[in-house]
N, C-alpha and C positions, 0 to 999 in steps of 0.2 A: 677499156673496161671501166664502168662507172664505179665510184667509191661505194663501199658497203654502207647501208643505213646504220645509224647508231645502235638500233635494236639488234641488228644482225651481228654487229661487232661485239656487243655485250654477250650475245649467245656464244659466239666463237670463243671469246675469252673465258667464259664460264666452262665450256667443254674442255678447253685446254687446261684450265686450272684443275678440273677434276681428274684429267688424265695424268698431269704432271705431279700434282700433290701427293697422292699415295705412293707413286714410284720413287719420288725423291725422299720420302720419309723412310723408305725401306733401303735406300742406297747406303753403302758402308760409309762410315765417317772417314774423312780424309785425315792424313797426318797433319797435326797442328803445325803452324808456322813457328819456327824457333826464334827466340829473341837474339839479336846480334849483340846485345849488351853484356851477355855472359859467355865467356869462352868455354867450349866443351873440354871435359877431362880435368878440370881444375877443382881442387878440394875447397878452397877458400869460400866460393859463393855458397856452398852447401852448409857451412857452419852456422849453427843457431838452433832455435826452437821452432817446431813446425806442427801445424794441424794437418789432418789428412781427411779427405772425403772421397767417396766413390760415386760417380754419377749413376743415376738410374736411366734406363732406356725409355721410361714412361714420362711423357710430358706433364702428367698430372701428379707425379710424385717428386718430392724434393730429393736432393742428393743424400746419400747415406753418410752420416757423420761418423767416422771411425775413431778419430783422435781430435781432441780440442786443445786450445791453448791453455786451459786450466791444468791439464796433465799432458804436455806435449811430447812429441818425439824430439830427441836431441841428436844433432849430428856434430861431431867433433873432427877436427883435422888431425890426421896421423902424420902426414907429410904433404907436400904440394899435390900429390896425385892419389892419395889414399885417405879414406874417412873411417871413422868409427860411428856406427848407427846404434843408438840406444832407444829402445821402445819406452813408452811412458812409465813402465814399472822396472826398467833395468837400471842398475847402479853402475855396471860396467859392461863394455862391449864384449861380444864373443870373439871377434877377430876383425881385422881391417878389411875394407872393401877397396879393391883397386878400381880406379876410374880411368877408363880408356876412351879417348876421343874417337868418334866415328862420324865424320862429316860435321853436322851441326848438333849432334846428340852425344850422349855419354853412355857407354856401357859400364854397368856395375858388375864386377866379378869378385865374389867373396874369396878371399885368400884360402880359407879353410874349406871351401867347397859349398855347395848349396845352390839355390836358385839364382839365376842371373837376371838382371833388369836393364832396361834402357830408359834414360831420362832425357827430357827435352825441356829447356827453360822457355817459358812463355812470357815471363816478365822477370826483372831482377829479384822479385819476392815471391815467385810462384813457378813451380816446375811440375811436369807430369811424369809419373813413373809407370812403366809398362812391364809386364812379364815378358822376358825375352823368349823368343821361339827359335828352334834350331833351323827351321827353313821358313822363308817368307817374311812377312811383316807382322809386327805385333798387332793386336786388336786395338786400333786407334780409338775405338768407341768406349773402351774400358780403361781409362787411366786412373791411377791413384793420384789425386790432385793434392799437392802439398802447397800450403800457404804459410809464409813466414809469420811467426807470432811477433808482433811489435810491442 
């Protein structure tokens, strides 16, 4: 079979691009790769001040900034496997959160009850936090993105 002329190849690539482009944009986001630099289930890496953003699903919109470093979230260590989480306006924490390693991620279980979360470290200064679900996987496309305030 003779090779395709360049014009035909360009048309084939254009048709493939149109077919693949929209379907890949609608594909669910994959679970992010976890950083091996931070061990799961340990409180010490979480200690510090944090900003928080929420990504939008629209490419034309920027991420929603929920918390800035001007008035950050503070995370304190209660012991090696428990943290205290203080929102920007909190002077003291409600109750400790138990950190439970789960593969390369960490489950957050509030001691006093309430919603649970799953965190994945993406770098030593950034982690993603997801709403935990009782069955299946969290919505990997909707992380709360935490960045350490330096």
